[in-house]
Structure formats: C-alpha cells, structure tokens
TINU-277103 format. One line per 10 residues: number of its first residue (from 1); their letters; for each residue x, y, z of C-alpha. Coordinates in nm, 2 decimals, decimal comma. Last residue first. Layout:
# TINU-277103
NUM = A = X:Y:Z | ...
END
This chain:
# TINU-277103
161 = AALRQRAPTA = 5,45:0,83:-1,74 | 5,77:0,75:-1,56 | 5,64:0,90:-1,23 | 5,33:0,69:-1,24 | 5,52:0,37:-1,32 | 5,76:0,44:-1,02 | 5,46:0,49:-0,78 | 5,33:0,14:-0,85 | 4,98:0,12:-1,00 | 4,69:0,00:-0,79
151 = EIPIQRPRAH = 4,39:-0,09:-1,00 | 4,05:0,00:-0,85 | 3,77:-0,24:-0,91 | 3,43:-0,10:-0,98 | 3,16:-0,25:-0,76 | 2,81:-0,27:-0,90 | 2,47:-0,12:-0,81 | 2,18:-0,26:-1,01 | 2,01:-0,03:-1,26 | 2,18:-0,18:-1,57
141 = EAKPLTVTLV = 2,07:-0,53:-1,48 | 1,70:-0,43:-1,45 | 1,57:-0,43:-1,09 | 1,35:-0,72:-0,98 | 1,00:-0,63:-0,85 | 0,91:-0,89:-0,59 | 0,55:-0,89:-0,47 | 0,49:-1,04:-0,12 | 0,13:-1,10:-0,02 | 0,08:-1,18:0,35
131 = GADYAATIKA = -0,24:-1,36:0,47 | -0,05:-1,68:0,57 | 0,16:-1,70:0,26 | 0,12:-1,54:-0,08 | 0,40:-1,51:-0,34 | 0,43:-1,27:-0,63 | 0,68:-1,23:-0,92 | 0,77:-0,94:-1,14 | 1,02:-1,04:-1,42 | 0,85:-0,87:-1,72
121 = ADVSAPLTFT = 0,83:-0,54:-1,52 | 1,21:-0,50:-1,50 | 1,22:-0,22:-1,25 | 1,48:0,06:-1,29 | 1,23:0,29:-1,45 | 1,05:0,33:-1,12 | 0,71:0,16:-1,08 | 0,41:0,37:-0,98 | 0,22:0,18:-0,72 | -0,16:0,12:-0,70
111 = REFEGYLRES = -0,35:-0,03:-0,41 | -0,71:-0,17:-0,44 | -0,96:-0,31:-0,20 | -1,30:-0,46:-0,24 | -1,53:-0,57:0,05 | -1,50:-0,65:0,41 | -1,40:-0,47:0,72 | -1,40:-0,61:1,08 | -1,58:-0,41:1,34 | -1,91:-0,59:1,39
101 = RHVREAPEAA = -2,06:-0,58:1,73 | -2,36:-0,75:1,89 | -2,44:-0,97:1,59 | -2,72:-1,21:1,66 | -2,66:-1,56:1,53 | -2,94:-1,81:1,47 | -2,94:-1,76:1,09 | -2,57:-1,83:1,07 | -2,38:-1,56:0,90 | -2,20:-1,63:0,58
91 = PERKQGHITL = -1,84:-1,51:0,59 | -1,77:-1,16:0,45 | -1,55:-1,18:0,15 | -1,22:-0,98:0,13 | -1,18:-0,86:-0,23 | -0,89:-0,79:-0,45 | -0,68:-0,55:-0,65 | -0,31:-0,49:-0,64 | -0,21:-0,26:-0,93 | 0,14:-0,20:-1,06
81 = VNGEVSLQVD = 0,17:0,12:-1,27 | 0,46:0,18:-1,52 | 0,26:0,09:-1,83 | -0,01:-0,14:-1,71 | 0,09:-0,40:-1,46 | -0,17:-0,63:-1,30 | -0,20:-0,82:-0,98 | -0,53:-0,99:-0,88 | -0,63:-1,12:-0,54 | -0,95:-1,32:-0,47
71 = EPRVGPLEAV = -0,77:-1,65:-0,56 | -0,52:-1,59:-0,28 | -0,80:-1,59:-0,02 | -0,83:-1,28:0,19 | -0,88:-1,32:0,57 | -0,58:-1,11:0,65 | -0,43:-0,93:0,35 | -0,11:-0,76:0,48 | 0,09:-0,63:0,18 | 0,47:-0,67:0,13
61 = IRIADDQELV = 0,61:-0,48:-0,17 | 0,96:-0,58:-0,25 | 1,21:-0,38:-0,46 | 1,49:-0,58:-0,62 | 1,87:-0,63:-0,68 | 2,03:-0,41:-0,42 | 1,73:-0,42:-0,19 | 1,44:-0,19:-0,14 | 1,15:-0,24:0,08 | 0,79:-0,11:0,04
51 = DVPPVWAARV = 0,57:-0,21:0,33 | 0,19:-0,23:0,28 | -0,13:-0,18:0,48 | -0,45:-0,30:0,33 | -0,70:-0,03:0,23 | -1,07:-0,09:0,31 | -1,41:-0,08:0,15 | -1,26:0,07:-0,17 | -1,51:0,27:-0,36 | -1,38:0,62:-0,31
41 = SDRGAWEFAS = -1,02:0,54:-0,23 | -0,87:0,35:-0,51 | -1,16:0,20:-0,71 | -1,20:0,50:-0,93 | -1,53:0,67:-1,00 | -1,64:0,62:-1,36 | -1,94:0,41:-1,26 | -2,10:0,68:-1,05 | -2,27:0,58:-0,72 | -1,95:0,61:-0,52
31 = LAEALLRSIR = -1,93:0,98:-0,59 | -2,20:1,08:-0,34 | -2,06:0,86:-0,06 | -1,71:0,98:-0,12 | -1,82:1,34:-0,13 | -2,01:1,31:0,19 | -1,71:1,14:0,37 | -1,47:1,40:0,25 | -1,70:1,68:0,36 | -1,73:1,52:0,71
21 = NGVNMVDLAP = -1,35:1,49:0,74 | -1,30:1,85:0,64 | -1,56:1,97:0,89 | -1,38:1,77:1,16 | -1,04:1,92:1,06 | -1,19:2,27:1,08 | -1,33:2,21:1,42 | -1,00:2,07:1,54 | -0,81:2,38:1,42 | -1,06:2,60:1,62
11 = DRVLTRTNLV = -0,95:2,44:1,95 | -1,22:2,48:2,20 | -1,13:2,60:2,55 | -1,30:2,44:2,84 | -1,26:2,65:3,15 | -1,17:2,43:3,44 | -1,29:2,44:3,79 | -1,13:2,28:4,09 | -1,34:2,21:4,39 | -1,19:2,20:4,73
1 = M = -1,35:2,05:5,04
END
C-alpha cells in the first residue's frame, strides 16, 4: 500500500483577491442605502449581458433580458450617453410552495453606453423579441464609409499634361 502525501501551498494572490471581493461587497452594501448612489453597479440586482456590433451604417447593441417584459424596460439618451434601465419582476409565489433553491436574479438593472460622435441620436430605434432587446444606433451620413471612384486616364494624356 502506497500513500501519497501532498503539501498544500496557499497562493497569496488568491488571498488578496478574496479580500478585495469582500471589501467590494461591503462597500456596495453600505452605499446602497444612500439615495445619491448610482443605479449602475451598486444598486443593480443583476447586469444583463450585451453584445455591441458595428456595421457600415449602424452600431447595434443586443441585450439579453430573459423574463423581462418590454414595458419594464426604458431607453433614454442624455447628451452622448445611452441608458438601458429596467426591472425583472419576481413571480408571485404560491402560499403552498416551499422554495428549496432560488438562483435566478430579480430586481432593477441598468447599463449605460457612451455614444461615439458618429451616431445620429435622433434616429435610434429599439426592438424587443423573445427576451432580446436590439437597439440600433444609426451612423450619421458623414460618418459612413464611402467608396471613392478612381478615374483612369490614358497614358498619352498624362504625358501631354
């Protein structure tokens, strides 16, 4: 019979990260009581994932909002900042139900995006389908790429000039 023994070596970097995470959580809890605290990360119950995609004529922001009703989502533009704010409501529990595990997140969320100067904020549109919000940010005409035609001149005309 052979027994292998291992010496457990603790990584000090992991200890530092754990302390940092604990401090962040404590600050978030302490600051959430103040009215002036932002809705971004301190008071948000969850943060929906987004994809930001660029096309020649527009930028698209696609956000996953499973279980969120379209009427519970608000879009606003102030200056050059686009804000997606909403709430995922918790379904009413039946009195006879006993919850054994609850891992889904509910509550308010907010995402903010700084718009580039190339976006025409007056023409922003949004569509919601099957829990996916797609915000289309059209580019201003002057910011869109365009092809410049090249005129071919015969060699004899170039020499004469």
